[in-house]
C-alpha positions in Angstrom: 13.2 -26.3 5.3 11.8 -24.3 8.3 13.0 -25.0 11.9 11.0 -27.8 13.5 8.3 -26.9 16.1 8.9 -27.9 19.7 6.5 -30.9 19.4 8.3 -32.0 16.2 11.7 -31.7 17.9 10.5 -33.9 20.8 9.2 -36.5 18.3 12.5 -36.5 16.4 14.4 -36.9 19.7 12.1 -39.8 20.7 12.8 -41.5 17.4 16.5 -41.1 17.9 16.3 -42.7 21.3 14.3 -45.6 19.9 16.9 -46.1 17.2 19.6 -46.6 19.8 17.8 -49.6 21.3 19.5 -53.1 20.9 18.6 -54.8 17.7 16.6 -57.7 19.3 14.5 -55.1 21.2 14.0 -53.1 18.0 12.8 -56.2 16.1 10.5 -57.2 19.0 9.0 -53.7 19.0 8.8 -53.7 15.2 7.0 -57.0 15.2 4.3 -55.7 17.5 4.1 -52.5 15.5 3.5 -54.4 12.3 0.8 -56.5 13.9 -1.0 -53.4 15.2 -0.8 -51.8 11.7 -2.2 -54.9 10.2 -5.1 -55.0 12.7 -5.9 -51.2 12.8 -5.1 -49.9 9.3 -7.6 -51.4 6.8 -6.1 -49.6 3.8 -2.7 -51.0 4.6 -4.1 -54.5 5.2 -6.2 -54.5 2.1 -3.3 -53.6 -0.2 -0.9 -56.1 1.4 -3.4 -58.9 1.2 -4.3 -58.1 -2.4 -0.7 -57.9 -3.6 0.1 -61.2 -1.8 -3.0 -62.9 -3.3 -1.9 -61.9 -6.8 1.4 -63.6 -6.4 0.0 -67.1 -5.7 2.9 -67.7 -3.4 0.6 -69.4 -0.9 -1.2 -72.5 -2.3 -3.8 -72.8 0.5 -6.0 -70.3 2.4 -4.2 -71.3 5.6 -0.7 -70.7 4.1 -2.0 -67.4 2.7 -3.2 -66.2 6.1 0.0 -67.2 7.7 2.1 -65.4 5.1 0.1 -62.2 5.6 0.6 -62.2 9.4 4.3 -63.0 9.0 4.7 -60.3 6.5 3.0 -57.8 8.8 5.5 -58.6 11.5 8.5 -58.3 9.2 7.3 -55.0 7.8 7.1 -53.6 11.3 10.7 -54.7 11.9 11.7 -52.9 8.7 10.4 -49.6 10.2 12.2 -49.9 13.6 15.5 -51.1 12.1 15.3 -48.1 9.7 15.4 -45.8 12.7 18.6 -47.5 13.7 20.1 -47.1 10.3 19.4 -43.4 10.5 20.8 -42.7 14.0 23.6 -45.2 14.5 27.0 -45.1 12.9 27.5 -47.1 9.7 30.1 -49.2 11.4 27.7 -50.2 14.2 25.0 -51.0 11.6 27.5 -53.0 9.5 28.5 -55.1 12.5 25.0 -56.6 12.5 25.7 -58.3 9.2 26.7 -61.8 10.2 27.3 -63.3 6.8 27.7 -62.1 3.2 27.0 -64.6 0.4 28.3 -63.9 -3.1 30.9 -61.2 -2.4 33.1 -62.7 -5.2 30.8 -61.0 -7.8 31.8 -57.6 -6.3 35.5 -58.5 -6.2 35.4 -59.6 -9.9 33.9 -56.3 -11.0 36.4 -54.3 -8.9 39.4 -56.3 -10.4 38.1 -55.5 -13.9 37.8 -51.8 -13.0 34.1 -51.7 -13.7 31.4 -49.8 -12.0 28.8 -51.7 -10.0 25.1 -51.3 -9.9 23.7 -52.8 -6.7 20.0 -53.6 -7.4 18.2 -53.8 -4.1 14.4 -54.2 -4.0 12.2 -53.5 -0.9 13.1 -56.9 0.4 14.5 -57.5 3.9 16.9 -54.9 5.3 17.5 -52.9 2.2 18.6 -49.8 4.1 20.9 -51.8 6.4 22.4 -53.4 3.2 23.2 -49.9 1.9 24.9 -48.9 5.2 27.0 -52.0 5.1 28.2 -51.4 1.5 29.1 -47.8 2.4 31.6 -49.1 4.9 33.4 -51.1 2.2 33.3 -48.7 -0.7 32.1 -45.2 -1.7 28.5 -45.3 -3.0 26.1 -43.1 -4.9 22.4 -43.8 -4.2 19.2 -42.8 -6.0 17.2 -40.8 -3.5 13.5 -39.9 -3.4 12.4 -37.4 -0.6 10.0 -39.0 2.0 6.3 -38.3 1.9 6.6 -37.4 5.6 8.8 -34.4 5.1 9.4 -33.9 8.8 11.4 -37.1 8.8 13.9 -35.7 6.2 16.3 -34.1 8.7 16.7 -37.4 10.5 17.2 -39.3 7.3 19.7 -36.7 5.9 21.7 -36.8 9.1 22.0 -40.6 8.9 23.0 -40.5 5.3 25.6 -37.8 5.9 27.4 -40.2 8.3 27.7 -42.8 5.5 30.2 -42.8 2.6 27.3 -42.2 0.2 26.5 -39.4 -2.4 22.7 -39.0 -2.6 21.4 -38.6 -6.1 17.9 -37.1 -6.5 15.5 -38.5 -9.1 16.2 -35.7 -11.6 18.7 -34.8 -14.4 21.4 -33.8 -11.9 20.9 -37.0 -10.0 21.3 -39.1 -13.1 24.6 -37.3 -13.9 25.8 -38.1 -10.4 25.1 -41.8 -11.0 26.7 -41.8 -14.4 29.9 -40.1 -13.1 30.2 -42.7 -10.3 29.8 -45.6 -12.7 32.2 -44.2 -15.3 34.9 -43.8 -12.7 34.5 -47.4 -11.5 32.5 -46.6 -8.4 29.3 -48.3 -7.2 25.7 -47.1 -7.1 22.7 -48.4 -5.1 19.2 -48.5 -6.7 15.8 -49.6 -5.5 14.4 -51.1 -8.7 10.8 -51.6 -7.6 9.9 -47.9 -7.0 7.3 -46.8 -9.5 8.9 -44.3 -11.8 7.2 -41.1 -13.0 5.3 -40.8 -16.3 7.5 -41.5 -19.3 10.3 -42.9 -17.2 9.2 -46.6 -17.4 7.7 -49.4 -19.3 5.0 -51.9 -18.4 6.3 -55.4 -17.6 4.9 -58.3 -15.6 5.7 -58.6 -11.9 4.2 -61.8 -10.4 1.9 -62.0 -13.4 0.5 -58.5 -13.2 1.6 -55.4 -15.2 3.8 -53.1 -13.2 5.2 -49.8 -14.4 9.0 -50.4 -14.2 12.0 -48.1 -14.3 14.1 -48.0 -17.4 16.9 -45.8 -15.9 18.7 -48.8 -14.4 19.1 -50.8 -17.6 20.1 -47.6 -19.4 22.8 -46.9 -16.9 24.2 -50.4 -17.2 24.2 -50.3 -21.0 25.8 -46.9 -21.3 28.6 -47.5 -18.8 29.3 -51.3 -19.0 28.8 -51.5 -15.3 28.3 -54.9 -13.6 24.8 -55.4 -12.2 24.7 -57.2 -8.9 21.4 -58.3 -7.3 21.4 -57.8 -3.6 19.0 -58.3 -0.7 19.5 -58.5 3.1 17.8 -61.4 4.9 16.6 -60.5 8.4 17.6 -63.3 10.8 15.2 -64.3 13.5 15.2 -63.1 17.1 17.2 -60.0 16.3 20.4 -62.0 15.5 21.3 -59.7 12.6 21.4 -60.1 8.9 22.7 -62.2 6.0 23.4 -60.4 2.7 22.9 -62.3 -0.6 24.6 -61.1 -3.8 24.2 -62.6 -7.2 24.7 -61.7 -10.9 21.8 -60.5 -13.0 20.3 -63.7 -14.4 19.9 -62.4 -17.9 21.8 -59.5 -19.5 20.0 -56.3 -20.5 19.5 -56.0 -24.3 19.1 -52.2 -24.8 15.4 -52.6 -25.7 13.2 -50.8 -23.1 10.4 -53.3 -22.9 12.5 -56.3 -22.8 14.9 -54.8 -20.2 12.0 -53.9 -17.9 10.9 -57.6 -18.2 14.4 -58.8 -17.4 14.6 -56.5 -14.4 11.2 -57.5 -12.9 12.0 -61.2 -13.4 15.3 -60.7 -11.5 13.6 -58.9 -8.6 10.8 -61.6 -8.6 13.5 -64.3 -8.3 14.9 -62.6 -5.1 11.5 -62.1 -3.6 10.6 -65.8 -4.0 13.6 -66.6 -1.8 12.2 -64.7 1.1 8.6 -63.6 0.4 7.6 -62.8 3.9 10.2 -60.0 4.0 9.1 -58.1 0.9 7.2 -54.8 1.4 3.9 -56.1 0.0 2.1 -53.0 1.3 3.9 -50.8 -1.2 1.6 -49.8 -4.1 3.8 -51.5 -6.7 1.0 -51.8 -9.3 -0.1 -48.2 -9.2 -0.7 -46.3 -12.5 1.3 -43.1 -13.0 -0.7 -40.2 -14.4 -1.2 -40.5 -18.1 -0.3 -44.1 -18.4 -2.8 -46.7 -19.6 -2.5 -50.1 -18.0 -2.1 -52.9 -20.6 -3.9 -56.2 -20.3 -1.8 -58.8 -18.4 -1.3 -60.8 -21.6 -0.3 -57.7 -23.5 2.6 -56.7 -21.2 3.8 -60.3 -21.0 3.8 -60.9 -24.7 5.4 -57.5 -25.4 8.3 -58.4 -23.1 8.9 -61.6 -25.0 
């Protein structure tokens, strides 16, 4: 990557300074940023509202409107806290975690000598959760380069400070994940990223067909690793975070379509616990090139 321009260097430096602000200030700024994006970015607002409407999580127009506004504020907080995760030490970031619920599932897997797959959707403080885990065990994490490539040096510097091996979404990256699991280590995967053509199956997510990764179930089946669902709840007023860990509700079967269904249902169950903190502006229902979207009933019945 070429050296950054003077303007880019200034921008990166400003982001670093912002990332060192106290967490309550970061969340206050993020809340305002999220509201501005909601008001001024029609494409963002349209996708967020459409995705939330699909879920039927709100039963009245008033509740729906309130959920949209709350989600906009939480999404803004996710952006500003991400800066902190990139520029602060993992130990400082981990100190913001006030409570961990369900750590016994991790201890059980470690005592059995099994690898662990942490399944962490775009819910709450997913990057903070990864930093916390890296202070307690070595990790390997599936990595996709950002669309804003000028941010990559900042991201890479932050990740280099953590106890984490980054695995790209290619064959070499998959080998890194397999090696980690087969040696009893842990990996960290975002399960709701839309995979590339041929790397997923259609399965319902909140009643709509969503192209879903099959890599995660394959890794679990081939290594015997323990799957642990994880999300980080963002506490109000910048007070920190509460991590929630739980076992996979249903085991993977080894059948691609069914496993995609199991994965989406597990993610959906987490999102229902804290829907205002999910990244609803993400284009979860997009169609990879060359894939035909099945009718809703078709994807649901195929999974059963």
